[in-house]
N, C-alpha and C positions, 0 to 999 in steps of 0.2 A: 306425537312425541317430539320434543325439541331437545337436541343434545348440544350442550355448550362445548365446543372443541376449539380452544384458542390456538391460533397458528399464525406465524408471521407471513405476510403476503406483500408483494410489490403491487401497489395500486395507486393510480392517480386520483381515484375517487375516495376521498377520506371518509365520507359518510358510509360507503359500502364497506371499507376496510374496518370501520369501527362498529359495525353491528347490524348491517342489513342481512336478513336471513335469506340464504340461497337454498332453494329446494334441491335435494339430491336424489330422493326416491319418491316417485309419484305413485299413488295407489292405483291398482288395476281397476278397470271399469267393473262396477258391481261389487267391489270389495272395499270394506271400510278399514283399510290400513292407514295408519297415520303416516304422514310424510316425515322422513328423517332429514333434518336440516342442520347445517353447520353455521356457526357464527364466526365470521372472520374478524380477528383482532390483530390490528397492526402492531408490530413490535420493533423497537429499535435496538433490542439486545444484540450483543455481539460476543462471539467466543474469541478470547484473546490468545489462548494457548496454541492455536493453530496459525497464528500470524507471526511474521518476522518482526521482532521488536528490538529497539535499541533506546539508549538514554544518554543525554548530555547533561552534565552537572557542572555549573560554573561556581566554583568555590569562592570567587571574588565578590559575589553578590551580597554577602553579609548574612544570609539566612541559611547557609549550609556549609559543610566542610568536607574534608577527605573521608571522614567516617560515614558520610551520607551514602557513599557507594555501597558499603556493606549492608547498611540498613535497607537500601532499596533492593539489593539482591535478595535479602532475606524475605522481603514482602513478595517479590516476584516468585520465589521458590514456593512460598506458602500458597500462592495462587496457581501452582503447577505450571508456571511459565519458566522454561529453561532455555539456555542458549542466547539470552539477551546480551548484546554488546553494549558496554557502558564506557563512555568517555568522561573522565573526571579530571578537572584541572582548573587553573586560574583563567582569568579573562583573556590573556594573551594566547591561550591554547584553544579557545572556542572556535576560531575561524577554521583551524585545521580539523577540529572535531566535526564541524558541520560538513566539511568537504568529504571526510571519510564516511560519515553517516550517509551522505548522498550516494556514494559509490556502493554502499551495502544495499541500496534500494529497499529501505525499511518500509514496512506497512504501517507500523505504529512507532511514533517517536515520543518518548517521555522527556520533558525538559524541566530541570530544576535550576532556577536562576532568577535574575532580576528582570525587570520589564523589557529592557533592551534585548536580552538573550531570548526571552519568550517571544517577542515580536519577530525577531529574526527566524525563529523556528516556525512560527505561524506562517510567515511568508513562504518559507521553504515547503511546508506541507500543503499550502494552498496551490503551489505550482505543481507538486508531484501527485496530489490527491491522497497522500498518506493521512492517517489519523493522528491527532495530536492530543497528548495529555500534558497540559502546562501546570507545573506545580510551583507554589509560592516560595521563592527563595530570596526575594529582594525587599524593597521598602514599600512601595505602593501596591504591588502585586495585583494590578488592575484586572487582567483576564482571569487568573486563578480565583480571585475573590468573587468575581461575577459568576463564575461557574460553580465553585465549590463552597462559597461562603468564607468567612474570615476564620479559617482553621489552619493548623500546622500542616506542612506538606505531607508528613507521615500519615496523618488522618485522612487527608484528601485522597492520597493514593490507595490507602486501605479500603476506603468506601468505594472507590471506583473499581478496583480489582474484584471486589465482592459482588458487584452488580453492574457490570459495564454496559453502557448504552450510548449509542451514537447520537450526536446533536449537530445539526448543520447551522453554521453561523453566517449571517450576512454582515457586511461591513462597508468600509469606505476605502477609496484609493486616491492617493495624491501622487501623481507621476508614477514612480516605481515603488512607492511605499504604501503599505496597507495598514489598516487598523480595524479592530473588531469590537472595541468597547467605546472609546471616545477619543476625539481629537480636539485640542484646545489651541487656537491660533491667536497670536498676539503677545504683547509684552507681559501679561500676567503669567505666562508659562515660564518666565525667568525664575519664578519662585521654586521651581523644581531644583535648580542648581543650589539655591540657598538651603533647601531641605536636605540635599545630599551632604553639604558641608556640615550641617548640624549633626547629621547621623554619624559622620566620621570624626566629630569632635574638633573640626578645623575652625577654631575661633576666628583667626585672621580671615579665612575664606568667608565666614558668615558675615563679617563686617563689610568686606569688600564687595561681595556679591549682593548683600542687602542694599548697599548704597546704589549700585548699578541698577538693581531692580526698581528701586524707588524713583530714580532719575528717568529711566526709560518708560516707566509705566504710563505716563500721560503725555509724553512729548510726541509720540507717533501713533496715530490711530490706524485701524485696519478698514479699508474700504471693501464693502461686500456687495455682491450681486447674486440674489437668490432667484429672482424672476424679473421680468420687465417692470412689474409694479412693486417690487420689493428690493430696494437697494439703499445704501447709506454708508455711514461709518460708525465705528464703535471701538471701545478699548480692546475687545476680544470677540471672536466668533468661535463657537464650539459646535461640534457635530457629534451627536449621540447615536449609537447603533441600537437596533431593536433589542439586543440582549439585555440592556440595562434601562431602557426607556420605561418610565412609569405609565405611559399612555399607549405604547405600541406593543403588539404581540411579536413573537419571533418570526411570524410569517409575513409581517408587513414589509412592503417593498419600498422602503424609504429610510432616509436618515432624519433625525430630529435636529433641526438647526436652531441654535440659540445665539441671539445677539445680546452681548453683555455690555452694559453701560454702568460705570461706577463713578462716584463723586469723590471718594477718598481711598487712600491706600489701605485703610483698615478693612474696607469691604472686600478687598481682593482675596485675602487668605481664605475666607469662608467660601467665596464663589468658586475659586479654583478647586477646592476640595469637593464642593457640591457638583461642579461640572464633571469631575473625574468619575463620579458615581451616579450621575443622573438625579440627584436629590435637590432639585431647584424649582419644583413645580410652582410654588407660590411666591417666589422672589420677585418683587416689583421691579427690580433692575434688569430682568431678563425677559426678552421677547422670544417666543417659541413658534416654530412652524415646521412643517414637513416638506422635504424636498429630496430630489434625486441628484441634484447638482448645485454646487455653490462655487462662485469665483471670488477670490480675494486678491487685493493688491495693496501696496504701501510704498511710501517714498524711501523706506529702508527695508532691510531684510526682515522677514517675518519669522520670529521664533515660534515653535510649536511643541506641543506634547502629543505624541501618538501612543496611546495605550501605556502611558507612564514614561515613555522615552523622549528625551529632548532631541529635536531635529531642527534644521534650518531650511525654510521653504524658499528662500530667495525673496524677490520683491513681488512676485505674483504666483498664484497657484490655482488649480482647479481641483475640486474635490467631487468625486463621483461615487454613487451608491453601487455596491457589488453584491448581487444576490447569491446566497449560498456559497460564500467564498471559501469556507474551510469546514472540515468535519473534525469535531473534537469528541473525546470520550469522557463521559461524566457518569456519576452514580445514577442508576435507574430510578432510585427513589428520591433524587435531588429535586 
């Protein structure tokens, strides 16, 4: 007789955890008793109601407002989560919100905001070991989109609270900055500022930043060093994390490096979008390889996008792979 008895176990042997039968009762000598065996099934499910939870809402991100606080509280109450502290305000209040959240020593942090707010939260959770639930409240929403799909934040939170499951993400580190989806290094990242001006309806900003983006796009290339046998220069270099790579699994211990060469400005828009979400497998202007480290340098400061946020890397930088950098909570059936 075999009894299926699923239970969560901590095991370094994934094959054992996922189905190796372990005999619990052996028949006595001379007796034909069947052995009772249990099947161990690893589970990443987590009970949220017993954990100390808080949320930060950045109403300046464009995808949420002051009403979002009450909507979130209602969802938490429906999931039998009480006592959650919520900080809701504009961008100039988020720094204080993160500081207060840190003092509360939260075990779970929900963040509703743009890519910059979410990346700040992800770095904080990576340092403290807290669980993160990043909800889409901005424009690109790179990490939420990779985890939950292209859905509104209310739906993403509802699905996650209904069947919460822990997922460990590997990522990359550049100095004191981390990313968990993708990093795009080089002049093409200037298109992010242009996109923001378009979203805000700033026509003058669109014209000015568009001119700057076109002028800088080809005047300075990025020199890269992936290995002793792999170096050169290109318009841009991108690093894709296992989370969105079409060729790597979540357990792969490497970043996917993409060297991008373009011949016209018209190619850049599509490539930057593809780079942000790993959808460039068959593009002839992109050379792909796997690596744990990449060095870049340029004669001028290198602009970059880290998980949708614009940063400046200076004239040189080193990018390193970081294994299991952060724990996020997703819907178990996602």
